[in-house]
N, C-alpha and C positions, 0 to 999 in steps of 0.2 A: 505492498500498496504505498503511495509516495502522498505528497502533501502538491494540492499544487491552487496556487494564487490564481482565482478567476475574477478580474475588473470588468467592468461593462455594467449598462442598466439592470436595474432591478425595478419593477414598474408589475402593474398590474392590466394584463389583457382582459381587451372588452373584443369577445371575435366574433363575426357572424358572419352570413352565407347571404348568400342575393344568387336568387333561385336564375338566371339574366347572366349575359354576356357585357361586362364593361361597355366594349368595344363598339356595342347595339344602341347605345345611347352618340359618342360621340359622333360628331356631322364636320367631318377635317376641311369644312373652308369658314369652320366657326367655334375652330378652336380658342383663337383670340378673346373671345369671349366666354370661355365656360363654365355653364354651369347644370352640371346634374345632379340629381337627387334619385338616389338606388334605397327601395322597398325596401330589407332583407325580411330574413324568414327566421332568425331566433340568431338572437345573444343570451351570451354569457361570460360571464368573470371568472376566468382565472390568472395562478402564481405565474410571473412570466420575467419576462426582460432578457437579454441576452448573459451576463452573470449567474442568473435562475438557471437558467434553461442547461450552461455549461455544466451549474453544479448540480443535480437531478441529475444529466446523465453520466456523468464523470463519477458519481455517487454509485449507483444502479452496476457500476463499472468496478467494483472494488477502488473507487479510488480515494484519496482527503481534500477535497474542498476545499480551498473558506475563500470565503467572498467578500470583494471589497470595494464598497459605490458607498452613496448619501442616501438613505431612505427618509422617507417623510412623519411626519405624526401619524398618518395608516398604517404603521408599518406591524403594527404590534400582531395581528394573524398569520402574515406572512414570515415573521420570526420566530414566530411556534410552529407552525409546519414547516418549515427547515431545521428546526431545534430539535421535532420527531423524526425527520431525516436522519441524523447522528450531519452534518449540514454547518459549515461551522461558518457563526453568522457576529463573531468575535471585531472585525475589523468590517463592519458597516456601519457608517456612522448614522445618527437620526439626527434631521431638525426640526425641529418643533413648530417651526414658521411655515414651514410648508407642509404640499402631499407628498406623500411615493410618486413618481413617473406614472404615468395613464398608457398606454398604445391601442390606439383602438382600430381598428381590420378587418375589414372586408373581401370575403372569396366569393368570384363569380362560378359558375359550372366550370370552366372552364381552367380554375385555379387561379388564377391572376388575383395579386391580390391590389386593395390600398391601403393604406396607415395612415394616418394621423396621430403621431408621436408630442406629449406635454413629457419632458422632460423635470419641466417641477421640481424637488426638490435635488435629485438628479441629475444639475445643472453645476451644484454649489464642489466645489475643486471636496476632494477626501481630506488637501493639507499634512502632519507624516506621514511619512507609510512603516506601515511595520513591518519592526528588520530582525523579523521572525528567519527561518532557515528551510527554500522552497527549494519543491525538485526543477519546479519550472512554473513562467507564470504565463496565462495569457489570456490577450487584453482586446476585449473585445467592445460594441458601442457602444458607447455610455462618453459619461462626460471628459471630453480631448482633453483638457487641460491634466484631468489625474493619468489617459493613454499616453500623453509626451513625459510624468515625471516618471511614470512607471515604467518607462522604455529606457529613459537617463538610469537611474536609480535600479536597474536590471545590469546596463550593462556596466555602471561602475562596482557591480558586486556581483559578476559575474555566472550569474543566474538565467539560460536558456529563456528567455520568452517568445511566444506568435503571439502572431497579430492579426486580426480580422476585424478590418475598416467598417464594411458592414454601410447601413443608414448613416452610420456617423459623418460619412465620405464626404461630405459638402460642407463639413466644419473646418474641417482638414483645410491649411493653408497648406501651398504646395511644398513651401520650404519642412515642414512640419512633416507632413505626410513623408516626403522622403528619409528626412531623421531619423522616421520611426521603422521603418522598412528594413532600412541598412542597420545592418548589425543582429536583426532580428531572427529567430532560427527556424523560420519558419513562418512564411503568408498566406492567409486562404482569404479564398470570396467566387465572388458564380459572374457565370458567365459577362453579365453587364454589369456588373464591378468593375470586372476587369477590362476595363473598358477607359471606366471611370475615373481607374487608377495609371493607365497609359497616358491618357488624357492628359492628368495631373503634375503626373511627373518628369515626361516625355521618355517615360521607359517603358520601354514592346514588350512584349510575353519571351521571349528569347531574350533581355538584357534585363529582366527582374532576377533570373536566379545568381548573377554573378553578385548579383544587392543583399543576398537575402537564400540560403540556400534550398531551401525548399519553399517551391509554388504549389496550391494545391487550390484547384479552381473548377467548382461543382457545376453541372449542365444541365441537371432535374431528372428529365426518367434517363436521362442520353447516360449517366453516369457522375465521372469528373477525371479530372486530366492530372499530372501527378508532374511536375518539371523541376528539372535540376540542369548544372550542367554537363553532368554525362547524357542526361535525353528524356526524351517525352516515355512516360507509362499511362495508358489506356485504364480506365479501370470502369467495369457495367455494371449498371444501379442493380440489384436487389429485386425479382418475384416479389408482386405485392400481394396485402392475400387480400384489400380493396384500397381506395384510399378515397382518405376519408377530410383531412385538413391540413395542406401542405404548411404551416405557422410551425416555426419550430427543427422545420427539416434540418437548417445550416445550420443551426448550433448542436443540433445529437450526430451531426456527420462529424463536427469539429471532433467534439468530445471522444469520438470513438477512434478518430486519427489520431489523437493525442492520446488517448490508453493506447493504439497499439505501437507509439513511439517508444512511450515507458513502459513494453513490457517487450522490443528489441526485434520487434518485429521487420520485414523488409518494406519497401513502399509499399508494394503491392498490395500489400497483405491488409497494412494500413487505412489503405483506402476501399479493399473489401471491408471491411470491417465497420470503418469508415459507413459504408452503406447501411449495412444490415442495422444498423444500429437507427443509422435515418428509415428505414424503411418503419421500424416498428412506432416513429412517432410520427408518419402519418396516414398512420390508418387509426390515428385516434386522434379521438377531438381537442385541443389544447394542447398545449407547448412540455406539461408534466404531468400524463395523464396512462401512459403508456408502462409497464412493469417487463421488465425477463432479469432472470437470471444469470452469469454469467453464462452457465452448464448450455441455455434455453442463447443466450445468445451464438455459441460456439455451433451447438446442432442446427443454427440455422447458415453460420457460415458454412457450414460443411455441404450442407446440404447446395448453398447458392452457388459455390464455388468449384468441390468436386474435391477440398482437400481439407486438411485437417487444418486444425487455428492451436495453438497454446497463446492461453491466456492467464493460466495460473502458475 
């Protein structure tokens, strides 16, 4: 079991389903005056946020995550839930003057998503960083000031960190984004985010592995692509039992990949394990409602990829 610092948003997710397709509501020559409304079929509040989702999946995989970030005055029930799971909350700062971050996420029947995220307390920097020993750190979307500070702290302390800028990408300046990527043990993004990274940094997909030794690009149902200076590895997705909700799939994928790295697996097996964990997430509504044991994940991995995996 490895202690992992997980930094990123800590939020309540309000997840909604829309029975149509978003694209049917957009008139191409009227996008400059866009005004649309979607009548959703259901809404449910869940525990979420990047840090929460990563920590949840890492705990299922037998690791010891410690969440870092700022929450608000309404964090009490989330904190109790995390403590029952055995997830460390000692590095979560509470700002009683504000509310915990909240995400409103609408998914259409083609699994496209529109989200509105209110940072609230989560926008406030954490402050002095914990000086504990960690196996590694994962820097997910959240308070940009915290991300920059933790990356600098990790470099100074010789701690490996993995960077997943996600939906926080627009908040980074080009120089700050380059600074955090350079020196990271790995960079995670989806195909769309890769385009934003390339545009902001001027580093294309071929150049990025010279700045960080590992680049993992998720491609949805097409799997993922792992790039290093030694070449590119393509990873196929795991067949799904059902597709319920894609929210949180990226966070589950990251957690599975990090578990593979800690277990000393080859990169392709890391990517395949990541796909297994992501599959559990999308087969359930919400980001922290799936369950599996390490034995069950290993069995599903072996069935999907016809090879054994050593996780224990």
